[in-house]
Backbone as JSON Lines, residues from 0, in Angstrom:
{"i":0,"aa":"M","n":[15.83,-47.51,-68.03],"ca":[14.71,-47.39,-67.37],"c":[15.15,-47.39,-66.01]}
{"i":1,"aa":"E","n":[15.11,-46.18,-65.24],"ca":[15.59,-46.06,-64.11],"c":[13.98,-46.43,-63.35]}
{"i":2,"aa":"K","n":[14.34,-47.59,-62.43],"ca":[12.61,-47.88,-61.16],"c":[13.52,-47.37,-60.41]}
{"i":3,"aa":"K","n":[11.99,-46.26,-59.73],"ca":[12.12,-45.51,-58.83],"c":[11.31,-46.67,-57.53]}
{"i":4,"aa":"A","n":[12.06,-46.37,-56.64],"ca":[11.51,-47.2,-54.9],"c":[9.98,-46.53,-55.28]}
{"i":5,"aa":"N","n":[9.17,-46.66,-54.56],"ca":[7.88,-46.47,-53.92],"c":[7.95,-46.56,-52.72]}
{"i":6,"aa":"I","n":[9.07,-46.68,-51.91],"ca":[9.92,-46.98,-49.81],"c":[10.03,-45.8,-49.73]}
{"i":7,"aa":"R","n":[10.02,-44.98,-48.7],"ca":[10.31,-43.98,-48.19],"c":[10.64,-44.53,-47.01]}
{"i":8,"aa":"F","n":[12.21,-44.39,-46.51],"ca":[12.13,-44.49,-44.95],"c":[11.47,-43.21,-44.13]}
{"i":9,"aa":"H","n":[11.03,-43.61,-42.9],"ca":[9.86,-42.38,-42.11],"c":[9.94,-43.0,-40.22]}
{"i":10,"aa":"S","n":[10.54,-42.72,-39.54],"ca":[10.51,-42.08,-39.0],"c":[9.43,-42.43,-37.57]}
{"i":11,"aa":"N","n":[9.17,-43.25,-36.41],"ca":[8.21,-43.23,-35.58],"c":[8.81,-42.67,-34.34]}
{"i":12,"aa":"V","n":[9.83,-41.79,-33.97],"ca":[10.03,-41.25,-33.3],"c":[9.96,-39.67,-33.23]}
{"i":13,"aa":"Y","n":[9.63,-39.03,-32.29],"ca":[9.0,-37.86,-32.56],"c":[9.2,-37.07,-31.41]}
{"i":14,"aa":"P","n":[9.73,-35.6,-31.07],"ca":[10.14,-34.91,-30.39],"c":[8.6,-34.28,-29.28]}
{"i":15,"aa":"V","n":[8.8,-34.62,-27.75],"ca":[7.64,-33.82,-27.84],"c":[7.92,-32.34,-26.91]}
{"i":16,"aa":"S","n":[6.63,-31.95,-26.94],"ca":[6.91,-30.86,-26.51],"c":[6.92,-30.71,-24.86]}
{"i":17,"aa":"T","n":[5.66,-31.32,-24.54],"ca":[5.65,-31.06,-22.69],"c":[5.38,-32.65,-22.04]}
{"i":18,"aa":"E","n":[5.46,-32.55,-20.34],"ca":[5.38,-33.19,-19.86],"c":[5.3,-34.42,-20.2]}
{"i":19,"aa":"N","n":[3.63,-34.8,-20.72],"ca":[3.03,-35.68,-20.71],"c":[3.34,-35.9,-22.18]}
{"i":20,"aa":"V","n":[3.5,-37.27,-22.67],"ca":[3.4,-37.15,-24.55],"c":[1.47,-37.34,-25.2]}
{"i":21,"aa":"A","n":[1.33,-37.89,-23.79],"ca":[0.23,-37.61,-24.56],"c":[-1.0,-36.31,-24.61]}
{"i":22,"aa":"N","n":[0.06,-35.01,-23.82],"ca":[-0.9,-34.06,-23.98],"c":[-0.07,-33.6,-25.25]}
{"i":23,"aa":"D","n":[0.93,-33.3,-25.39],"ca":[1.22,-32.94,-26.68],"c":[0.54,-33.29,-28.31]}
{"i":24,"aa":"P","n":[-0.03,-31.97,-28.77],"ca":[-0.8,-32.19,-30.3],"c":[-0.01,-32.67,-31.37]}
{"i":25,"aa":"D","n":[1.0,-31.95,-31.03],"ca":[2.18,-32.57,-31.97],"c":[2.08,-33.98,-32.48]}
{"i":26,"aa":"F","n":[2.84,-34.86,-31.37],"ca":[2.63,-36.46,-31.24],"c":[1.24,-36.93,-31.49]}
{"i":27,"aa":"R","n":[0.0,-36.27,-31.08],"ca":[-1.85,-36.96,-31.07],"c":[-1.76,-36.53,-32.07]}
{"i":28,"aa":"K","n":[-0.98,-36.4,-33.11],"ca":[-1.72,-35.49,-34.32],"c":[-0.49,-36.66,-35.57]}
{"i":29,"aa":"Q","n":[0.36,-37.43,-34.51],"ca":[1.11,-38.37,-35.93],"c":[0.58,-40.14,-35.0]}
{"i":30,"aa":"V","n":[-0.82,-39.82,-34.09],"ca":[-1.37,-41.75,-33.79],"c":[-1.93,-42.04,-35.01]}
{"i":31,"aa":"R","n":[-2.06,-43.55,-34.93],"ca":[-2.6,-44.05,-36.24],"c":[-3.18,-45.17,-35.34]}
{"i":32,"aa":"G","n":[-4.56,-45.54,-35.75],"ca":[-5.15,-46.39,-35.69],"c":[-5.75,-46.97,-34.02]}
{"i":33,"aa":"K","n":[-7.32,-47.78,-34.49],"ca":[-8.03,-47.64,-32.95],"c":[-7.36,-48.3,-31.67]}
{"i":34,"aa":"N","n":[-6.75,-48.84,-31.51],"ca":[-5.94,-48.93,-30.48],"c":[-4.78,-48.53,-30.12]}
{"i":35,"aa":"A","n":[-4.15,-47.75,-30.67],"ca":[-3.44,-46.8,-30.77],"c":[-4.59,-45.5,-29.7]}
{"i":36,"aa":"L","n":[-5.68,-45.15,-30.74],"ca":[-6.06,-44.33,-30.35],"c":[-6.6,-44.63,-29.01]}
{"i":37,"aa":"R","n":[-7.31,-45.58,-28.89],"ca":[-7.84,-45.95,-27.57],"c":[-6.64,-46.0,-26.08]}
{"i":38,"aa":"K","n":[-5.62,-46.13,-26.73],"ca":[-4.69,-45.96,-25.73],"c":[-3.88,-44.67,-25.31]}
{"i":39,"aa":"L","n":[-4.29,-43.73,-25.94],"ca":[-3.95,-42.55,-25.98],"c":[-4.85,-42.1,-25.02]}
{"i":40,"aa":"V","n":[-6.41,-41.48,-25.1],"ca":[-7.34,-41.6,-24.59],"c":[-6.9,-41.85,-22.87]}
{"i":41,"aa":"A","n":[-6.79,-43.4,-23.21],"ca":[-6.89,-44.14,-21.62],"c":[-5.99,-43.02,-20.84]}
{"i":42,"aa":"C","n":[-4.47,-42.51,-21.66],"ca":[-3.56,-42.13,-21.22],"c":[-3.75,-40.82,-20.49]}
{"i":43,"aa":"I","n":[-5.17,-40.27,-20.81],"ca":[-5.32,-38.77,-20.74],"c":[-6.02,-38.64,-19.57]}
{"i":44,"aa":"Y","n":[-7.78,-39.83,-19.69],"ca":[-8.61,-39.96,-19.05],"c":[-8.62,-40.74,-17.85]}
{"i":45,"aa":"G","n":[-7.45,-41.51,-18.76],"ca":[-8.17,-42.88,-17.18],"c":[-9.27,-44.04,-18.31]}
{"i":46,"aa":"P","n":[-8.85,-45.25,-17.59],"ca":[-9.3,-46.72,-17.9],"c":[-11.26,-46.09,-18.85]}
{"i":47,"aa":"M","n":[-11.9,-46.69,-19.43],"ca":[-12.87,-46.47,-19.94],"c":[-13.46,-47.98,-19.6]}
{"i":48,"aa":"S","n":[-14.91,-47.64,-19.63],"ca":[-15.12,-48.9,-19.34],"c":[-16.65,-49.04,-20.55]}
{"i":49,"aa":"R","n":[-17.43,-47.89,-21.03],"ca":[-17.81,-48.06,-22.47],"c":[-17.52,-47.32,-23.52]}
{"i":50,"aa":"D","n":[-17.48,-47.64,-24.39],"ca":[-17.28,-47.23,-25.94],"c":[-17.9,-45.77,-25.72]}
{"i":51,"aa":"E","n":[-19.28,-45.42,-25.74],"ca":[-19.99,-43.63,-25.84],"c":[-18.73,-42.89,-24.81]}
{"i":52,"aa":"Q","n":[-18.22,-43.2,-23.48],"ca":[-17.15,-42.43,-23.06],"c":[-16.6,-42.69,-23.56]}
{"i":53,"aa":"F","n":[-15.62,-43.09,-24.02],"ca":[-14.1,-42.94,-24.62],"c":[-14.29,-41.87,-26.26]}
{"i":54,"aa":"E","n":[-15.45,-42.17,-26.64],"ca":[-15.89,-41.6,-28.23],"c":[-15.94,-40.25,-27.45]}
{"i":55,"aa":"E","n":[-16.8,-39.7,-26.37],"ca":[-16.94,-38.8,-26.29],"c":[-15.53,-38.0,-25.66]}
{"i":56,"aa":"H","n":[-14.72,-38.53,-25.36],"ca":[-13.31,-38.23,-24.74],"c":[-12.24,-37.91,-26.19]}
{"i":57,"aa":"L","n":[-12.91,-39.16,-27.21],"ca":[-11.73,-38.8,-28.29],"c":[-11.82,-37.41,-28.6]}
{"i":58,"aa":"F","n":[-13.37,-36.85,-28.93],"ca":[-13.96,-35.85,-29.74],"c":[-12.79,-34.66,-29.1]}
{"i":59,"aa":"K","n":[-12.85,-34.72,-27.82],"ca":[-12.58,-33.48,-27.24],"c":[-11.17,-33.55,-27.43]}
{"i":60,"aa":"M","n":[-10.4,-34.17,-28.07],"ca":[-8.43,-33.83,-28.32],"c":[-8.33,-33.49,-29.36]}
{"i":61,"aa":"D","n":[-8.58,-33.03,-30.1],"ca":[-8.62,-31.91,-31.42],"c":[-7.53,-32.83,-32.36]}
{"i":62,"aa":"L","n":[-8.69,-33.88,-33.03],"ca":[-7.65,-35.59,-33.69],"c":[-7.99,-34.92,-35.04]}
{"i":63,"aa":"E","n":[-7.52,-35.12,-36.0],"ca":[-7.22,-35.3,-37.45],"c":[-8.45,-35.82,-37.66]}
{"i":64,"aa":"E","n":[-9.12,-35.04,-39.25],"ca":[-10.43,-36.08,-39.61],"c":[-10.32,-37.32,-39.83]}
{"i":65,"aa":"W","n":[-8.66,-37.02,-40.63],"ca":[-7.96,-38.62,-40.93],"c":[-8.14,-40.37,-39.88]}
{"i":66,"aa":"Q","n":[-7.84,-39.27,-38.75],"ca":[-7.82,-40.11,-36.97],"c":[-9.23,-40.99,-36.99]}
{"i":67,"aa":"L","n":[-10.21,-40.21,-37.77],"ca":[-11.69,-40.26,-36.67],"c":[-12.15,-41.28,-37.9]}
{"i":68,"aa":"R","n":[-11.48,-40.72,-39.32],"ca":[-11.82,-42.03,-39.87],"c":[-10.85,-43.57,-40.38]}
{"i":69,"aa":"L","n":[-9.91,-43.01,-39.81],"ca":[-9.18,-44.47,-39.42],"c":[-9.98,-45.52,-38.25]}
{"i":70,"aa":"Y","n":[-10.36,-44.95,-37.49],"ca":[-11.14,-45.15,-36.04],"c":[-12.47,-45.34,-36.17]}
{"i":71,"aa":"W","n":[-13.31,-45.13,-36.96],"ca":[-14.57,-45.9,-37.17],"c":[-14.52,-47.09,-38.01]}
{"i":72,"aa":"G","n":[-13.67,-46.14,-39.23],"ca":[-13.27,-47.35,-39.51],"c":[-13.98,-48.42,-40.73]}
{"i":73,"aa":"H","n":[-15.62,-47.2,-40.81],"ca":[-17.27,-47.46,-41.59],"c":[-17.21,-47.56,-42.89]}
{"i":74,"aa":"D","n":[-16.67,-47.36,-44.17],"ca":[-16.15,-47.5,-45.19],"c":[-15.02,-47.69,-45.27]}
{"i":75,"aa":"L","n":[-13.81,-48.42,-44.55],"ca":[-12.78,-49.3,-44.61],"c":[-12.82,-50.33,-45.66]}
{"i":76,"aa":"H","n":[-13.44,-51.67,-45.37],"ca":[-13.6,-52.8,-46.14],"c":[-13.98,-52.82,-47.57]}
{"i":77,"aa":"C","n":[-12.95,-53.53,-47.43],"ca":[-14.03,-53.59,-48.76],"c":[-15.03,-53.68,-50.06]}
{"i":78,"aa":"A","n":[-15.46,-53.1,-50.42],"ca":[-16.63,-53.18,-51.01],"c":[-17.49,-54.75,-51.41]}
{"i":79,"aa":"K","n":[-16.43,-55.56,-51.42],"ca":[-17.08,-56.9,-51.7],"c":[-16.21,-57.98,-50.7]}
{"i":80,"aa":"Y","n":[-16.69,-57.13,-49.21],"ca":[-15.88,-58.28,-48.74],"c":[-16.34,-60.14,-48.17]}
{"i":81,"aa":"Y","n":[-17.79,-59.46,-48.85],"ca":[-18.09,-61.16,-48.18],"c":[-17.83,-61.64,-49.24]}
{"i":82,"aa":"E","n":[-16.93,-61.76,-50.44],"ca":[-16.21,-62.41,-50.89],"c":[-15.22,-62.82,-50.66]}
{"i":83,"aa":"Y","n":[-14.35,-61.81,-49.93],"ca":[-13.08,-62.17,-49.34],"c":[-12.95,-62.4,-47.84]}
{"i":84,"aa":"K","n":[-12.1,-62.58,-47.39],"ca":[-11.96,-62.76,-45.79],"c":[-12.77,-61.5,-45.01]}
{"i":85,"aa":"E","n":[-13.26,-61.37,-44.48],"ca":[-14.06,-60.84,-43.8],"c":[-12.71,-59.69,-42.94]}
{"i":86,"aa":"E","n":[-11.6,-59.9,-42.69],"ca":[-11.05,-58.3,-42.3],"c":[-10.28,-57.96,-42.92]}
{"i":87,"aa":"E","n":[-10.09,-58.47,-44.27],"ca":[-9.76,-57.76,-44.98],"c":[-10.09,-56.35,-45.13]}
{"i":88,"aa":"K","n":[-9.05,-55.72,-45.45],"ca":[-9.1,-54.1,-45.05],"c":[-8.09,-53.21,-46.15]}
{"i":89,"aa":"P","n":[-8.7,-53.16,-47.69],"ca":[-7.51,-52.83,-48.16],"c":[-7.64,-51.49,-48.38]}
{"i":90,"aa":"Y","n":[-8.56,-50.12,-47.81],"ca":[-7.86,-49.18,-46.91],"c":[-7.51,-48.39,-46.38]}
{"i":91,"aa":"G","n":[-6.27,-47.03,-46.56],"ca":[-5.33,-47.07,-45.57],"c":[-5.08,-45.83,-45.87]}
{"i":92,"aa":"L","n":[-4.04,-45.1,-44.92],"ca":[-3.43,-44.55,-44.99],"c":[-2.14,-44.04,-46.0]}
{"i":93,"aa":"V","n":[-2.38,-43.0,-46.89],"ca":[-0.98,-42.81,-47.37],"c":[-1.17,-41.51,-47.58]}
{"i":94,"aa":"I","n":[0.13,-41.03,-47.53],"ca":[0.61,-39.64,-47.12],"c":[0.81,-39.13,-48.78]}
{"i":95,"aa":"K","n":[0.35,-38.23,-49.43],"ca":[1.57,-37.47,-50.58],"c":[1.48,-35.72,-50.47]}
{"i":96,"aa":"N","n":[2.45,-35.85,-50.71],"ca":[2.74,-34.22,-50.65],"c":[2.68,-33.92,-49.79]}
{"i":97,"aa":"E","n":[2.59,-34.67,-48.34],"ca":[2.29,-34.31,-46.96],"c":[1.21,-34.21,-46.52]}
{"i":98,"aa":"V","n":[0.41,-34.95,-46.87],"ca":[-1.46,-34.38,-47.28],"c":[-1.77,-35.85,-46.57]}
{"i":99,"aa":"P","n":[-2.3,-36.52,-45.54],"ca":[-2.87,-37.49,-45.11],"c":[-4.18,-37.86,-45.69]}
{"i":100,"aa":"S","n":[-4.13,-38.96,-46.95],"ca":[-5.98,-39.01,-47.31],"c":[-5.61,-40.67,-46.87]}
{"i":101,"aa":"I","n":[-7.24,-41.4,-47.2],"ca":[-6.98,-42.78,-46.77],"c":[-7.96,-42.94,-47.8]}
{"i":102,"aa":"V","n":[-6.83,-44.0,-48.85],"ca":[-7.63,-44.58,-50.15],"c":[-7.84,-45.63,-50.22]}
{"i":103,"aa":"C","n":[-8.29,-46.46,-51.4],"ca":[-8.07,-48.06,-51.58],"c":[-6.94,-49.0,-52.32]}
{"i":104,"aa":"R","n":[-6.17,-49.65,-51.96],"ca":[-5.17,-49.76,-51.86],"c":[-4.72,-51.34,-52.64]}
{"i":105,"aa":"C","n":[-6.56,-52.08,-52.25],"ca":[-6.52,-52.9,-53.48],"c":[-5.91,-53.33,-55.08]}
{"i":106,"aa":"N","n":[-5.49,-54.4,-54.42],"ca":[-4.86,-54.74,-56.23],"c":[-5.09,-55.81,-57.3]}
{"i":107,"aa":"R","n":[-7.23,-55.87,-57.28],"ca":[-7.63,-57.0,-57.24],"c":[-8.34,-56.58,-58.61]}
{"i":108,"aa":"K","n":[-7.8,-56.82,-60.1],"ca":[-8.34,-56.05,-61.19],"c":[-9.34,-56.49,-62.06]}
{"i":109,"aa":"N","n":[-9.8,-57.5,-61.57],"ca":[-10.74,-58.41,-62.07],"c":[-11.93,-58.07,-61.09]}
{"i":110,"aa":"C","n":[-11.96,-57.22,-60.33],"ca":[-13.21,-57.37,-59.27],"c":[-13.97,-56.04,-60.68]}
{"i":111,"aa":"T","n":[-15.08,-56.59,-59.7],"ca":[-16.15,-55.7,-60.2],"c":[-16.15,-54.23,-59.69]}
{"i":112,"aa":"E","n":[-15.66,-53.99,-58.77],"ca":[-15.59,-53.0,-57.6],"c":[-15.1,-51.83,-58.23]}
{"i":113,"aa":"Y","n":[-13.69,-52.52,-58.89],"ca":[-12.33,-51.81,-58.91],"c":[-12.01,-50.6,-59.37]}
{"i":114,"aa":"T","n":[-12.69,-50.42,-60.35],"ca":[-12.89,-48.98,-60.95],"c":[-13.93,-47.86,-59.94]}
{"i":115,"aa":"R","n":[-14.33,-48.27,-59.45],"ca":[-14.97,-47.49,-58.12],"c":[-14.29,-46.83,-56.65]}
{"i":116,"aa":"C","n":[-14.22,-47.99,-56.75],"ca":[-12.52,-48.58,-55.63],"c":[-11.47,-47.47,-55.88]}
{"i":117,"aa":"R","n":[-10.66,-47.21,-57.16],"ca":[-9.67,-47.16,-57.36],"c":[-10.12,-46.4,-58.59]}
{"i":118,"aa":"P","n":[-10.67,-44.79,-58.96],"ca":[-10.53,-44.46,-60.0],"c":[-9.62,-43.68,-60.44]}
{"i":119,"aa":"G","n":[-9.25,-44.41,-62.29],"ca":[-8.16,-42.89,-62.53],"c":[-6.88,-44.57,-62.83]}
{"i":120,"aa":"S","n":[-7.25,-45.79,-61.97],"ca":[-6.54,-47.08,-62.22],"c":[-6.91,-47.59,-63.27]}
């Protein structure tokens, strides 16, 4: 039986179509994570002193829904995180058939929440 690898090559180098990379809409769609989005907003609008200012500008940027979900991360902690390390975040971005989605990648099969977090597993 031949095993199929679950790893694929993916480059993080993207050609840009504008003079300023932060203004390129195709590039912006590749930005992942809270820190990267904060840097992107700062490149366009300058440094922010308050989170409210930052979030106001974030919504003006024509980002994808999955980028905003990853930024806020309100539902990305483990459902039983109080039993584990607080920083444990098994949810993350998965791209399947070129469609990005946020899914649980936890492998704790003995967890009482496993079937809720990973239906069909």
